[in-house]
C-alpha positions in Angstrom: 0.0 0.0 0.0 1.4 3.4 -1.0 1.7 6.4 1.2 -0.7 8.2 -1.2 -3.3 5.4 -0.8 -3.0 5.7 3.0 -3.4 9.4 2.9 -6.4 9.1 0.6 -8.0 6.5 2.9 -7.2 8.6 6.0 -8.8 11.6 4.4 -11.9 9.6 3.5 -12.1 8.2 7.1 -11.7 11.7 8.4 -14.5 13.0 6.2 -16.6 10.0 7.4 -16.1 10.9 11.0 -17.0 14.5 10.3 -20.2 13.4 8.6 -21.0 11.1 11.5 -20.5 14.0 14.0 -22.6 16.3 11.9 -25.3 13.6 11.7 -25.2 13.0 15.4 -25.6 16.7 16.1 -28.6 17.1 13.8 -30.2 13.7 14.6 -30.4 12.8 10.9 -28.0 9.9 10.6 -30.2 6.9 10.1 -33.7 8.3 10.7 -34.8 7.3 7.2 -34.3 4.4 4.7 -32.4 6.6 2.3 -31.4 10.3 1.9 -32.9 10.8 -1.5 -34.4 7.6 -2.7 -30.9 6.3 -3.4 -28.3 3.9 -2.1 -27.7 5.7 1.2 -28.5 5.0 4.9 -30.3 1.6 5.2 -30.5 1.4 1.4 -26.7 1.2 1.2 -26.8 -2.3 2.6 -30.3 -3.4 2.2 -31.0 -2.2 -1.3 -34.0 -0.5 -3.0 -37.1 -0.8 -0.8 -39.3 -0.3 -3.8 -37.6 -2.7 -6.2 -39.9 -5.1 -8.0 -37.3 -7.8 -7.6 -36.1 -7.3 -4.1 -33.8 -10.0 -2.8 -32.6 -9.9 0.8 -28.8 -9.3 1.0 -28.7 -11.2 4.4 -30.3 -14.5 3.4 -30.9 -14.3 -0.3 -34.7 -14.6 0.1 -36.7 -13.2 -2.8 -39.5 -10.9 -1.6 -40.8 -9.5 -4.9 -41.7 -5.9 -4.1 -40.8 -5.2 -0.4 -42.7 -1.9 -0.4 -45.9 -3.5 -1.6 -45.7 -6.4 0.9 -45.6 -3.8 3.7 -48.2 -1.5 2.2 -50.7 -4.0 0.9 -50.2 -7.2 2.7 -49.3 -6.0 6.2 -51.2 -2.7 6.6 -54.0 -3.2 4.1 -53.2 -0.2 2.0 -53.2 2.2 5.0 -50.2 4.3 3.8 -50.4 6.7 6.7 -49.1 3.9 8.9 -45.6 4.6 7.6 -45.9 7.9 5.7 -46.3 11.5 6.6 -48.1 14.0 4.5 -45.2 14.7 2.1 -44.7 10.9 1.6 -40.9 11.3 1.4 -38.8 10.7 3.3 -40.2 7.9 5.3 -38.9 8.5 8.8 -38.3 5.5 11.0 -40.1 7.0 14.1 -42.6 9.4 12.6 -45.7 9.2 10.4 -49.3 10.5 10.2 -50.4 7.2 11.9 -52.5 4.4 10.4 -56.1 3.9 11.6 -55.8 2.9 15.2 -52.0 2.8 15.2 -49.4 5.0 16.8 -47.7 7.4 14.4 -44.3 5.8 14.8 -43.8 4.3 11.3 -41.1 1.6 11.0 -40.6 1.5 14.8 -44.1 0.0 15.2 -42.7 -3.4 14.1 -38.9 -2.9 14.4 -38.6 -1.2 17.8 -40.5 -1.7 21.1 -42.0 0.9 23.4 -40.5 -1.2 26.3 -37.0 -0.1 25.2 -38.0 3.5 25.5 -37.5 3.5 29.3 -35.2 5.2 31.7 -33.3 1.9 32.1 -32.1 2.7 28.6 -29.1 5.1 28.7 -30.4 6.9 25.6 -33.5 7.9 27.6 -31.8 8.3 31.0 -29.4 10.9 29.5 -32.1 12.7 27.6 -30.2 12.0 24.3 -32.9 10.3 22.2 -35.8 7.8 22.4 -35.1 4.2 23.1 -37.1 3.0 20.1 -35.0 0.8 17.8 -32.5 -0.3 20.5 -32.7 -4.0 19.5 -32.3 -3.1 15.8 -29.2 -1.1 16.6 -27.8 -4.0 18.6 -28.5 -6.5 15.9 -26.3 -4.5 13.5 -23.7 -3.9 16.2 -23.3 -7.6 16.8 -22.9 -8.2 13.0 -20.0 -5.6 13.0 -22.0 -2.7 11.7 -21.3 -0.4 14.7 -21.9 3.0 13.1 -25.1 3.4 15.2 -22.8 3.3 18.3 -21.3 6.6 17.2 -24.5 8.3 18.2 -26.6 5.9 20.2 -25.5 4.7 23.7 -27.9 1.7 23.5 -26.4 0.3 20.3 -23.7 -1.5 22.3 -25.3 -4.6 24.0 -23.0 -4.0 27.0 -24.7 -0.7 27.8 -28.3 -2.0 27.7 -30.2 -5.2 27.3 -33.2 -5.0 24.9 -36.5 -6.5 25.9 -36.9 -10.2 25.1 -37.9 -11.7 21.7 -41.3 -12.8 23.2 -42.4 -9.2 23.9 -44.5 -8.1 20.9 -43.6 -4.8 19.2 -46.3 -2.1 19.4 -48.1 -2.9 16.2 -47.9 -6.6 16.8 -49.8 -6.2 20.0 -52.3 -3.8 18.4 -53.2 -4.4 14.7 -55.4 -1.3 14.8 -58.8 -1.1 13.2 -57.8 -1.7 9.6 -54.9 -4.1 9.5 -56.1 -7.7 10.0 -53.0 -9.2 8.4 -50.3 -7.3 10.3 -47.8 -9.7 12.0 -48.8 -10.7 15.6 -46.3 -13.2 16.9 -42.6 -12.3 17.3 -41.9 -15.9 18.3 -43.5 -17.4 15.2 -41.7 -20.5 13.8 -43.7 -21.0 10.6 -42.4 -17.9 8.8 -45.7 -16.1 8.6 -44.1 -13.2 10.4 -42.2 -12.5 7.3 -44.9 -12.7 4.6 -42.4 -14.3 2.2 -41.8 -17.9 3.4 -38.7 -17.4 5.5 -38.5 -19.5 8.7 -36.1 -17.3 10.7 -38.3 -14.3 11.4 -37.1 -10.9 12.7 -34.4 -10.6 15.3 -36.7 -8.5 17.6 -34.3 -8.3 20.5 -31.0 -7.9 18.6 -29.2 -11.0 19.9 -28.8 -12.6 16.4 -31.2 -15.5 17.4 -34.4 -15.7 15.5 -37.9 -16.6 16.6 -38.1 -20.2 17.9 -34.3 -20.4 17.8 -34.3 -17.7 20.5 -34.4 -18.9 24.1 -36.9 -16.2 25.0 -39.5 -17.9 22.8 -39.0 -21.2 24.6 -39.7 -19.6 27.9 -42.9 -18.5 29.4 -44.3 -15.7 27.3 -44.4 -12.2 28.5 -47.1 -11.5 31.0 -50.4 -11.1 29.3 -51.6 -7.5 29.4 -54.6 -7.5 31.7 -57.1 -4.8 30.5 -57.8 -2.2 33.0 -60.9 -1.2 31.1 -63.2 -2.5 28.4 -65.5 -0.7 26.0 -69.3 -1.4 26.0 -72.0 0.0 23.7 -72.9 3.5 23.0 -76.5 4.6 23.0 -78.3 5.7 21.0 -76.5 4.6 17.9 -77.1 6.1 15.3 -77.4 9.4 17.3 -78.1 13.1 16.9 -76.5 15.0 18.3 -75.4 13.2 21.5 -74.5 9.7 22.5 -73.5 8.0 25.8 -70.5 5.6 25.8 -70.5 2.9 28.4 -67.2 1.3 29.6 -66.1 -0.8 32.5 -63.0 -0.6 34.7 -61.8 -3.8 36.4 -58.8 -2.4 38.3 -57.4 1.0 39.2 -55.5 2.5 36.3 -55.3 5.0 33.5 -58.2 5.1 31.0 -58.2 6.9 27.7 -61.1 7.1 25.3 -60.8 9.1 22.1 -63.0 9.7 19.1 -61.5 9.3 15.6 -62.9 9.9 12.1 -62.7 7.3 9.3 -59.3 8.7 8.3 -57.9 8.0 11.7 -57.7 11.6 12.7 -58.3 12.5 16.4 -61.6 14.3 16.7 -62.1 14.6 20.5 -60.5 13.3 23.7 -63.3 12.1 26.0 -61.5 10.4 28.9 -57.9 10.7 30.0 -57.7 10.0 33.7 -56.7 7.5 36.4 -59.7 5.6 37.7 -59.2 4.6 41.3 -62.1 2.3 41.6 -63.6 -0.5 39.5 -67.1 -0.3 38.0 -69.1 0.7 35.0 -68.8 4.3 33.8 -70.2 6.5 31.1 -69.0 9.4 29.1 -71.0 11.6 26.6 -70.0 12.8 23.2 -72.0 15.7 21.7 -70.7 15.3 18.1 -68.2 18.2 18.4 -64.4 18.2 18.0 -61.9 19.7 20.5 -62.6 23.2 19.2 -66.3 22.8 19.7 -67.1 22.5 15.9 -70.0 20.3 15.1 -68.9 17.3 13.0 -70.5 16.1 9.8 -72.8 13.1 9.5 -70.9 9.9 9.1 -69.1 7.0 10.8 -66.9 7.7 13.8 -64.8 5.4 16.0 -64.5 5.6 19.8 -61.4 3.9 21.0 -60.1 2.8 24.4 -56.4 3.2 24.7 -54.5 1.8 27.7 -53.0 -1.6 28.7 -54.9 -2.9 25.7 -56.8 -1.2 22.8 -60.3 -1.6 21.7 -62.4 0.2 19.1 -66.1 0.5 18.4 -68.1 2.2 15.6 -70.8 4.8 16.0 -72.8 6.8 13.5 -73.7 10.5 13.7 -76.7 11.5 11.7 -78.4 14.9 11.1 
């Protein structure tokens, strides 16, 4: 190797470090699949997400069109699950939010809320959210350690991601319009992948997949016991007011919101800690948070807490 080559490579490395520092300071390093629909960021290693002939570079599996599998098969055409209004770029932890799903885009399946905790040094130091910790650790263990330049939780020695048997946010809650979204992170028949693979996703970043992971052979994560449950609303259809009935089985936080058919929040009805069990009611007068009367049509009232539940109601005029 010539001195000139060493100098050139050193200059390239120096530029790379400068870019990493710049990215860290702006928080834009790997917050999206690619910078400009090109072979950068995730796309540099994983290829064109929208290719009609997508082949996984990790196991050689042919997926067809990876974008369409996510958009059509997994989320039933609900593009807002991953996209924001301008459609590009697709941010890993930000979206308009699919019907009944949190607006966290890729992190709904590839990063768990349980990693977004003060036990995670990213959160404890106030640096960033803990979403995606396991994904970063998966790459770290394979030798792709660039995430560690910005994220403290990328190194498995600094933080242990939650186990494989803990469902990601979307898995635990398919929402109101996504019946085919993956549900079991410990699946051994390949259905988690929608393309016939038998290894699944490494949800906890330890390089062991699905039923090959010891977590999946252990007792599953404790079942989420619902603090509350939705009952009927009456009258239904209604004009202009309806009463929503719900039960509380144990003390805890209860949230009930009203959404339109596009998944937009119309009105927050309940957001409080209930200290006693029992049956409760809350009224909705057909108005949004600003007091504007809503148009006739279908609306959804949704319980959000330890579990999620949605029911339909019809406003008529």
